[in-house]
Structures are given as C-alpha cells and as structure tokens.
VOGU-3710 file (C-alpha; in Angstrom, 3 decimals, decimal comma):
1> mdpvkeclrn> -202,295/0,464/52,116  -199,617/-0,781/54,491  -196,747/1,798/54,384  -194,102/-0,878/53,767  -196,078/-2,309/50,855  -196,462/1,177/49,436  -192,698/1,753/49,733  -191,971/-1,489/47,875  -194,339/-0,556/45,071  -192,752/2,889/44,821
11> ltkearelyl> -189,296/1,315/44,726  -190,091/-0,601/41,552  -191,881/2,391/40,025  -188,888/4,666/40,616  -186,458/2,099/39,209  -188,422/1,970/35,953  -188,653/5,747/35,767  -185,031/6,485/36,655  -182,792/3,947/34,979  -184,351/0,710/33,703
21> neevpylnep> -184,840/0,303/29,958  -188,162/-0,791/28,455  -186,322/-3,289/26,253  -182,877/-4,864/26,209  -180,589/-2,561/24,186  -177,971/-3,646/21,652  -174,314/-2,663/21,502  -172,653/-3,053/18,102  -169,323/-3,959/19,681  -167,753/-4,426/23,116
31> lsplqfyrdw> -166,889/-1,316/25,064  -163,690/-0,597/26,952  -163,549/-2,284/30,379  -164,027/1,043/32,161  -166,940/2,153/30,006  -168,687/-1,211/30,240  -168,384/-1,171/34,016  -169,660/2,402/34,190  -172,555/2,003/31,744  -173,778/-1,546/32,447
41> igpnkpciir> -172,218/-3,414/35,394  -172,486/-0,510/37,831  -176,118/0,326/36,970  -176,932/-3,439/36,865  -178,603/-3,315/33,423  -178,644/-6,025/30,737  -177,610/-5,550/27,130  -176,939/-7,647/24,024  -173,496/-7,222/22,484  -172,827/-7,921/18,829
51> nafndwpals> -169,414/-8,637/17,305  -168,045/-9,644/20,696  -166,581/-13,017/19,696  -166,386/-12,990/15,901  -162,906/-14,521/16,082  -164,034/-17,705/17,837  -163,482/-20,770/15,613  -166,511/-22,346/17,343  -168,853/-20,164/15,261  -167,893/-22,009/12,093
61> kwnpaylrek> -166,615/-25,314/13,465  -169,183/-26,507/16,005  -171,360/-28,613/13,738  -172,295/-32,233/14,552  -169,572/-33,740/12,334  -166,826/-31,679/13,940  -168,099/-32,284/17,471  -168,266/-36,036/16,873  -164,680/-36,057/15,660  -163,402/-33,802/18,437
71> vgtkiisvav> -165,257/-35,032/21,517  -167,569/-37,820/20,316  -166,155/-40,416/22,705  -166,062/-38,081/25,709  -168,441/-38,951/28,549  -170,514/-35,966/29,630  -173,227/-35,253/32,204  -176,679/-34,821/30,660  -179,856/-33,718/32,435  -182,896/-35,848/31,524
81> tpngyadavn> -186,489/-34,902/32,376  -189,937/-35,948/31,135  -191,026/-32,402/30,268  -187,879/-30,337/29,620  -188,022/-28,592/32,988  -184,892/-29,333/35,025  -184,572/-27,771/38,490  -188,185/-26,630/38,539  -191,412/-26,843/40,515  -193,708/-29,786/39,737
91> gnrfvmpeer> -196,764/-29,852/41,982  -195,526/-29,626/45,557  -191,950/-30,675/44,753  -188,791/-28,968/43,506  -187,645/-31,600/41,042  -184,112/-31,975/39,743  -183,241/-33,882/36,571  -181,939/-37,379/36,322  -178,212/-36,931/35,720  -177,107/-39,384/33,061
101> qmsfsslldi> -173,582/-40,127/31,873  -173,326/-40,660/28,120  -170,962/-40,104/25,226  -171,176/-36,843/23,323  -171,951/-38,790/20,129  -174,887/-40,522/21,825  -176,330/-37,150/22,783  -175,923/-35,877/19,224  -177,746/-38,975/17,941  -180,719/-38,060/20,146
111> iegkvkcggg> -180,705/-34,365/19,197  -180,425/-35,180/15,481  -183,298/-37,667/15,773  -181,178/-40,644/14,748  -182,223/-42,569/17,855  -185,056/-42,333/20,357  -184,282/-42,712/24,002  -187,456/-43,222/26,020  -189,707/-40,264/26,657  -187,071/-37,953/28,078
121> vfyvqkqcsn> -185,837/-34,492/27,110  -182,042/-34,218/27,062  -180,076/-31,094/27,982  -176,400/-30,452/28,733  -176,753/-27,876/31,503  -174,370/-28,905/34,269  -173,257/-25,613/35,778  -169,874/-26,479/37,244  -167,578/-25,185/34,503  -168,421/-28,259/32,469
131> lteeipeltg> -166,716/-26,864/29,363  -163,298/-26,784/30,997  -163,879/-29,828/33,223  -165,698/-32,315/30,950  -164,838/-31,276/27,379  -161,623/-29,201/27,584  -160,824/-30,281/24,009  -163,283/-27,612/22,842  -161,716/-24,719/24,740  -159,328/-24,009/21,879
141> dvqthipwms> -162,337/-22,947/19,774  -163,482/-20,277/22,258  -161,967/-18,172/25,021  -161,799/-19,369/28,604  -162,524/-15,832/29,766  -163,612/-12,549/28,197  -160,585/-10,220/28,522  -162,466/-6,916/28,712  -164,912/-8,320/31,286  -162,109/-9,851/33,347
151> ealgklpdav> -160,344/-6,495/33,355  -163,523/-4,598/34,211  -164,161/-6,849/37,224  -160,537/-7,525/38,177  -161,070/-11,302/38,219  -161,397/-14,384/36,072  -164,720/-16,216/35,690  -165,744/-18,657/38,387  -167,156/-21,044/35,764  -167,337/-21,525/31,988
161> nfwlgeesav> -170,391/-23,574/31,034  -171,399/-25,404/27,848  -175,092/-25,706/26,887  -176,674/-27,991/24,291  -180,131/-29,506/24,236  -183,488/-30,147/22,700  -186,019/-27,443/21,892  -188,324/-28,379/24,748  -185,580/-27,929/27,362  -186,486/-24,956/29,553
171> tsmhkdpyen> -184,732/-23,160/32,388  -187,295/-22,113/34,997  -187,333/-18,601/36,475  -184,498/-17,989/38,959  -181,629/-15,613/39,727  -177,880/-16,118/40,127  -175,188/-14,313/42,148  -173,064/-13,881/39,007  -172,288/-11,333/36,327  -173,195/-13,514/33,357
181> lycvisgqke> -171,961/-13,260/29,759  -174,067/-15,647/27,661  -172,698/-16,367/24,173  -174,860/-18,161/21,604  -172,792/-20,198/19,133  -175,638/-21,621/17,031  -179,420/-21,367/17,132  -181,016/-18,894/19,511  -182,090/-18,436/23,129  -185,232/-16,649/24,288
191> fillpptdrp> -184,963/-14,876/27,635  -187,604/-13,444/29,927  -185,931/-11,027/32,344  -187,091/-9,298/35,514  -184,972/-6,786/37,445  -184,077/-7,297/41,120  -186,355/-4,372/41,981  -189,338/-6,496/40,883  -188,629/-8,952/43,703  -191,740/-7,791/45,664
201> fipyelyqqa> -193,928/-9,154/42,835  -192,163/-12,495/42,382  -193,507/-15,326/44,568  -191,327/-17,854/46,365  -192,471/-20,994/48,151  -190,680/-23,805/49,988  -190,559/-27,219/48,316  -189,469/-30,727/49,144  -186,464/-31,675/46,991  -186,907/-34,581/44,600
211> tyrekqdgtf> -185,352/-36,085/41,477  -186,758/-37,534/38,268  -186,008/-41,198/37,592  -186,873/-43,001/34,378  -188,556/-46,364/34,787  -188,176/-49,390/32,553  -191,327/-48,536/30,588  -189,900/-45,104/29,655  -192,093/-43,084/32,010  -190,653/-41,030/34,848
221> eivdedgsak> -191,275/-41,111/38,576  -190,462/-38,428/41,129  -188,291/-39,670/43,979  -187,978/-37,581/47,144  -184,538/-36,650/48,409  -184,975/-37,945/51,957  -183,468/-35,801/54,679  -182,876/-32,816/52,399  -183,834/-29,297/53,409  -186,735/-27,610/51,654
231> vpwipvdpln> -185,788/-25,364/48,743  -187,188/-21,868/48,134  -188,142/-21,571/44,468  -190,331/-19,494/42,158  -193,562/-21,362/41,323  -194,898/-18,931/38,720  -194,504/-19,826/35,046  -193,931/-16,551/33,161  -195,200/-18,180/29,958  -198,576/-18,844/31,606
241> pdyerypsyr> -198,769/-17,047/34,961  -201,533/-18,002/37,373  -202,680/-14,508/38,392  -205,411/-15,818/40,644  -202,877/-17,660/42,783  -200,112/-15,054/42,414  -201,896/-11,714/41,919  -198,810/-9,611/42,713  -197,080/-10,967/39,612  -199,430/-8,780/37,533
251> lakplyctvk> -197,312/-5,828/38,691  -194,079/-7,299/37,341  -192,890/-5,954/34,003  -190,691/-8,512/32,269  -188,333/-7,785/29,404  -188,237/-10,187/26,476  -185,215/-10,707/24,269  -183,872/-13,207/21,748  -180,131/-13,828/21,634  -179,071/-15,146/18,234
261> agemlylpsl> -175,954/-16,924/17,037  -172,925/-14,649/17,343  -174,555/-12,458/20,001  -173,662/-12,122/23,687  -176,119/-11,264/26,458  -174,837/-9,462/29,517  -177,144/-10,692/32,279  -176,412/-8,768/35,482  -176,265/-10,426/38,876  -179,562/-10,983/40,704
271> wfhhvrqshg> -181,718/-10,497/37,595  -184,471/-13,100/37,396  -184,490/-15,032/34,139  -186,379/-17,763/32,318  -184,803/-19,339/29,212  -186,008/-21,277/26,160  -184,028/-22,290/23,101  -184,194/-23,494/19,524  -183,552/-27,186/18,918  -179,874/-28,088/19,149
281> ciavnfwydm> -178,872/-24,590/20,243  -175,270/-24,402/21,468  -174,082/-21,742/23,894  -171,199/-20,967/26,232  -171,541/-18,710/29,229  -169,134/-17,132/31,696  -170,024/-16,682/35,351  -168,126/-13,990/37,208  -168,771/-13,814/40,954  -170,765/-10,723/41,866
291> eydikynyfq> -169,492/-8,154/44,317  -171,259/-8,427/47,660  -171,434/-4,677/48,051  -174,120/-2,144/48,958  -176,325/-3,250/46,026  -176,419/-6,745/47,453  -177,261/-5,345/50,902  -180,119/-3,311/49,467  -181,444/-6,336/47,591  -181,364/-8,382/50,792
301> lvesltkavg> -183,339/-5,620/52,511  -185,962/-5,639/49,751  -186,173/-9,425/49,928  -186,591/-9,374/53,716  -189,321/-6,739/53,541  -191,090/-8,674/50,800  -191,106/-11,815/52,917  -192,353/-9,853/55,918  -195,324/-8,183/54,226  -196,403/-11,050/51,964
311> tl> -198,617/-10,437/48,946  -198,657/-6,878/47,644
//
C-alpha cells in the first residue's frame, strides 16, 4: 500500500482508539465553562446536554397558535425543493433551493396540512442569524447566546438560526467551521456524524451550481447559475451509500444520535453531519466561530493528503 494512504488509515484508527467515543454521550446538565472547554471543545468531541435550557419560555409557548399571534404576519425566507434536499447534489449539479418569501402563518398552514402548495417541501433553514434578523420578536422566548459557551470561547455567537420544516426536509452531509450548539424546542432531529479524522473516507466532487425553480404546473426545474464557480460537495448519501462508486466510504464509522425536545447537541467544528427531522420540528442553533489553530492546520493537512492520494 502507498505509505501516505497507510498513514491516513492509521490516523483514523488511532483517533478511534485514543479518544473518540463509539456513541454520542449524554450530560445531565451543562458543565462549567472551563470544564466544558477541557472535556469537549478542546478534544473536539460531540455530546448531548440535557437540562441546558429548561428556563426557555419557547419550550412551552412555541405552538402554532402562539407563533401565529406573535409572528404570523412576519415575512420570512423559506427554502422550497421538490424532494426535501436543499443545498445538495442532484445528478451532476449542486442544487440550491428556491428561496421564497412568505408570511409565517402561510408556512404554518402548509406544515399543518391546511393548504397544499404545489409539490414542494418547505423548510426554514436560512443560516444568516435568521432568528435575530427576520423574527426578533421570538428572541424573548430563548437566549441570544449561551452564557457558559460564550465564556468558554471568549466570544458571542456569529449567528443564531431558527429551523422549522416538513418531515421530508433533509440536510445533506457537510461540515461547518463553527462550534455548534443545536437546541431542539419541539419534535426531534436525527443526526449522522463523522469525525474530521474520517475525511480520507469521505468523497468530494466538483459540481456546477444550480437552483430549483417551480413551474406553473407545480413541477420543478433545475436552472444553472451561469458564471458561478464549481462547488466541492459530498455526493454520498449516508442513508444509502453507493459503495461501488465510493468504496472508501465503507471505512467510515458514523455515529447516530437523536436529539429530542429540550436537549442540546454540541456539534464540534469540522464534524461532518447529515440531519433529518420529525414533521414540524422547531430548533434554534448557535454558531460560534471556530479557532483557526493547530487543529485546523492539521485538518487542512489531512484534507490535502486525501486529495493528493485519491481513493483509499
């Protein structure tokens, strides 16, 4: 075997033996900022935290009737796709959702099945601090940062995002340069997680950017984004991986976890994740910018070596 390929395989093997957990552990309550940094942020390991936001009024208030009264007339950005996959590979394209502006009440009508709106799947997933920017009226029911996390990192979150959508809305496998605290208010989210050290087994390909657009008959077409640069994205579907096309993915060892209402997932920076949800699930997450330190440098080295050697 090529010595570089052997080194990359040994890297992932050692990570699993030395520090990675075989499942996502639970904490019964938040830790002190110092202990959380030492035990979880520093080692770059995920965990699910219970009793972390029991005092949020959102847990009891955010039902459809309350949301209609509070923000029903607010215009929000909603991602619409034919299959639930926004920002995902479709054939030889990386396809983004149709971004539609609609009132919050109109979205609730669709989610509750009161009206049908074409053949699309609707999902509030705009990741630009949409909670504070589009529906700030709801911020009084939550926190706009997590105090112990802000103290642990010495900064406030870069974004606070609101998520609400239909059951078939799916987030395709990707990674983010953020320390992520994901809080489920109602329903549940199902995560598939892969550590950064599994990067050698995770395929990337370059794709033409495109966008879904609904036609008058309710079907969707894919419209190329002319002049846009190609996007590197992960083509493998962890729910049904094509091992013949991506044989290295057999060596990846994903973690599976379900985050229920009232629970918070700490998703470390650079962890690959795929997300599904129950119908009408509501969540709020906090993105804290990662530190571009030696861990980031090492990850970049692993990524460069992976690209250089190709399939393992």
